[in-house]
N, C-alpha and C positions, 0 to 999 in steps of 0.2 A: 237443833236435834244433833242428842250425845250420835258418837260413831256409833258403839255399840247395837245403837236402839236402831241407827238407819239401816242397818243391813235386816236384823230382825225385823223393821216395819217392812222392807225390800221381800224379804220372803214371806212372810206372811201373805202378801198383797197380792205375790207371784201363786200362792199355793188356791189363798180366795178366786184366783181369777180361772186358773185351771180347774179349779171346782166349779165355774159356774160355765168354763165351757163344754164339761162333760154332761155335767146335767142338761145342757141347754140339747144335747146330741138325745137323749133319752127324753128331755121333753117335745122336742119333734119328731121321734118318732114311736113316742108315746110308749115306755117302753124301760121299765126297770129304778120310775121316779117317781115318787108320791102326788106330784102334780103335771099331766101332761096334757099338751097341747087343749085337745079336748073334752078336758073333766072339769067342775066343775058343773056351779048353778045356771043354768042357760037364763040366759035374762032377752029382754030385746031388741030386736037386730040393732035399733038405730044407738043404743045403750051400749051395748058387746061395741059395737064399732069405734062411736066417741070413743070408750074407755082403749078398747086397743092402740087404735090409732095416737091417742093420746101418750102410751106409752111407749111406744115407736116415735114419736116424734123428739118425747123427754129422751132417751137414750141418744138420740141421731144428732139432736142440738146439741146437747152436752160433749158426745164424743168428736164434733166436730169443733168446738167452741174451746176445745181446750187443746186442739190442737195447733192453732192459732197463734204465730211468733208473736202479734202484741197482746193476747190473753196468758202468753207464758210471762212475758216481761211484767207483766202485772202482776201474776199469780203467784212469783217469784220474791214477791215483797215478803209476801206470809207465810209461805212453805220455800221451806231450805231447796235450790237449786238442784242438789243431788238427789232430791224426793219427788220431782215435780215430775219423772215418767212415772216413779209408783204411784203418784198420786192420781193422772189421770187412768191408769188402770184400774185402780178400786174405784173410782167411779163408773169406768166400764163397767169392772164385777155388778159393780152395785146396782146399777139403773139393768143389769140383765139377768139381774136375780128379781128385781123389784117387777118386771115386762112378764117374766115368766109366773111368782106368784101373784100377780093383780088379772092375768090375762085373763078374759070372758070368753069362754067357749061359742064359737059358732058351726056348730057340729053338722051342719048341712053338707048332703057330700058334693063333689062336683065331682070326682073322679074316682073309681075302687078300681082296681087292679088284682089279680089272682095267680095263682100258681110264679110258671116261670117269669111271667112280667111284672111280679111283684118281690118277686128274689133279684131281680134288673137292677130295679128302682129301690132296692133298700140297698143293693152295691155298689150302685152311683152315691150313694147320699154316704158311704163310707171312702169315696175317693173322694167326696169334695171335704172332707172332714180332714183326711190324710194330707188335702194341699193346702190346708191353711197351717197346717202343722209345720210342713213341708217349708213351705214358703216364709213362713219366720229364720228357719234355721239357714236359708238360704241368703237373706240379710246379715244380721245378727240377734237372733233368738233372746238373748240374754241382754240387751242394750232395749229392742223393743220392749220389752216386760220391765225395766227399768234396775235391772239387778245388776248392771255391770256399772250405772250411774254410782247407788251403794255401795257397790264392794269398790270401786277406786277412791270414793270419796272417806270410807272406814281405811283404809291405811294413808289417806293423807294423799294420796295420786292424784292430777286432772285427767281427766278422761282422752282419753287418744281422738286425737282431731282424724273428725267423720269426714267419711267419702264418697260420692257419688258411687252406687254399683250398679250392671242391670243384670245378675247371676239366672239362668235358664230360664226361668218360668216369666221372670220380669221383663224378659226380653221378647217374649209374649205381647203376652198382657199387663197394660201399667200397674195393675191390684187383683193381682192372685188372691185374697182374703176375699175381695167384693165378688169375684166370680164362684167363691167356694160359697158365698150365701148364697147365690144364685142359684147353684146344682142344690143344695142342700135342703133352701126351701121347697125345689118341685121335684124334689127329685124323693117321694113320697108312694108309698102305692098307693095311699086313701086321701087324696086332695080334700080336704074341707074348706068352709068360706073362711074359718076361722086362720087356717093354716095359708090360703091364700093372701089373706089379709098381713 
């Protein structure tokens, strides 16, 4: 990959991922997006469950597979090493968009909160979204999303040596981003079967 293209690739992937993250918030809270978690044609429970679980599996499988060192060694035979992280972020964004686009609604209500309880749950959702953003900056936001790698490569410089750190939230919980997933999934005033899945 040519150096200027590397930076452009990294930046475009970064913007795409941020778009998927913002869309996910609207998708889960059913606010301000063309298609939310309970929108669409309702199909049989078996079909909806099969499709939705497949979508979750695809996202999780590739997200986990591409994070493995063995896969990275194999993958960087085809993709420049400095673009590997951006490509990982790209597949995450694309599989997230695929899941939201193809999600089958399962609108049966498990719980419905109103008034102050609804406000509290929506506020907790906001806290969860902030936790994930904060946790990326506690480590190295721009390295996590591949920007740092393409930037150093574009300048022809090696990446600084990575070092293990456990700042703030990472001292309390091993994976603050996964904690955010749990918080944001369950922090909803209206929990439907599809949302629970």
